[in-house]
C-alpha positions in Angstrom: 66.2 -23.0 156.2 67.3 -23.3 152.6 69.7 -26.1 151.8 72.2 -25.9 149.0 72.9 -29.0 146.8 76.2 -29.4 148.7 74.4 -29.3 152.0 72.0 -32.1 150.8 75.0 -34.2 149.7 76.7 -33.7 153.0 73.5 -34.7 154.9 73.1 -37.8 152.7 76.7 -38.8 153.4 76.1 -38.3 157.1 73.0 -40.5 156.9 75.1 -43.1 155.0 72.8 -42.8 152.0 73.9 -44.1 148.6 71.1 -42.1 146.8 72.8 -38.7 146.7 75.1 -37.8 143.9 77.7 -35.1 144.2 77.0 -32.1 142.1 79.2 -31.3 139.2 80.2 -27.8 138.0 77.1 -26.3 136.3 75.0 -29.3 137.3 72.2 -28.1 139.5 69.8 -30.9 138.6 68.1 -32.5 141.7 68.8 -36.1 142.4 66.4 -38.5 140.6 64.7 -39.3 143.9 63.6 -35.7 144.2 61.8 -35.6 140.8 58.1 -36.5 140.8 57.7 -36.9 137.0 60.0 -38.7 134.7 59.7 -36.0 132.1 61.3 -33.6 134.5 64.7 -35.4 134.2 66.9 -33.8 131.5 68.3 -35.8 128.7 71.8 -35.0 129.9 71.0 -36.3 133.3 69.6 -39.5 131.9 72.7 -39.9 129.7 74.9 -39.4 132.8 72.9 -42.1 134.7 73.3 -44.6 131.8 77.0 -43.7 131.6 77.4 -44.6 135.2 75.4 -47.8 134.7 77.7 -48.8 131.8 80.7 -48.0 134.0 79.3 -50.4 136.6 78.9 -53.1 134.1 82.4 -52.7 132.7 83.8 -52.8 136.3 81.9 -56.0 137.1 83.2 -57.6 133.9 86.8 -56.6 134.8 86.3 -57.9 138.4 85.0 -61.2 137.1 88.0 -61.5 134.7 90.5 -60.7 137.5 88.9 -63.4 139.7 89.3 -66.0 137.0 92.9 -64.9 136.4 93.7 -65.3 140.1 92.1 -68.7 140.2 91.9 -70.8 143.3 95.2 -70.0 145.1 93.7 -70.2 148.6 94.9 -73.8 149.2 98.4 -72.9 147.9 98.5 -69.7 149.9 97.4 -71.6 153.1 100.1 -74.2 152.6 102.7 -71.4 152.2 101.4 -69.6 155.3 101.6 -72.9 157.3 105.3 -73.0 156.5 105.3 -75.5 153.6 107.8 -74.8 150.8 106.1 -74.5 147.5 108.2 -74.9 144.3 107.9 -75.3 140.6 104.6 -74.8 138.8 102.7 -74.3 142.1 105.1 -71.5 143.1 104.6 -69.8 139.7 100.8 -70.2 140.1 101.0 -68.7 143.6 103.2 -65.8 142.5 100.8 -65.0 139.6 97.8 -65.4 141.9 99.2 -63.0 144.6 100.0 -60.4 141.9 96.4 -60.9 140.6 95.1 -60.4 144.2 96.5 -56.9 144.2 94.7 -56.1 141.0 91.5 -57.7 142.4 91.6 -55.5 145.5 91.9 -52.4 143.3 89.1 -53.5 141.0 86.9 -54.3 144.0 87.4 -50.7 145.2 86.5 -49.4 141.7 83.4 -51.7 141.8 82.3 -50.2 145.1 82.7 -46.7 143.7 80.9 -47.5 140.5 78.1 -49.2 142.4 77.5 -46.1 144.5 77.6 -43.8 141.4 75.1 -46.0 139.6 72.4 -45.9 142.3 70.4 -43.2 140.4 69.8 -45.8 137.7 67.9 -47.9 140.2 65.8 -44.8 141.1 65.2 -44.0 137.5 64.1 -47.5 136.8 61.7 -47.3 139.7 60.2 -44.1 138.4 59.9 -45.4 134.8 58.1 -48.6 136.0 55.7 -46.5 138.1 54.9 -44.2 135.2 
């Protein structure tokens, strides 16, 4: 039975594997894990892998910045949820923190996506170190 690249991706998703990458138009290169020699990986493929790795790093940086902006609002939020009225500077801090939480949730989703897309970098590193 001959499997197309899409079939391999579907199987990998079904197996809950993070190593498969979705094929792009005109991109018929096999996943890094299917390549036995590092010299078989095209320059464009390596560029794509490093682009995804840079995206991951940028996403981590944004996530860390958002966490700092949100600050430690948990105690204030718990007080509010227990029915305590919060006013003044604490209220402004809480309001700002809750708005930041929304951004943080989105960035965490972006981080998860970037992490999945950057997995070929790990495989490439393994292959380079074995060479």
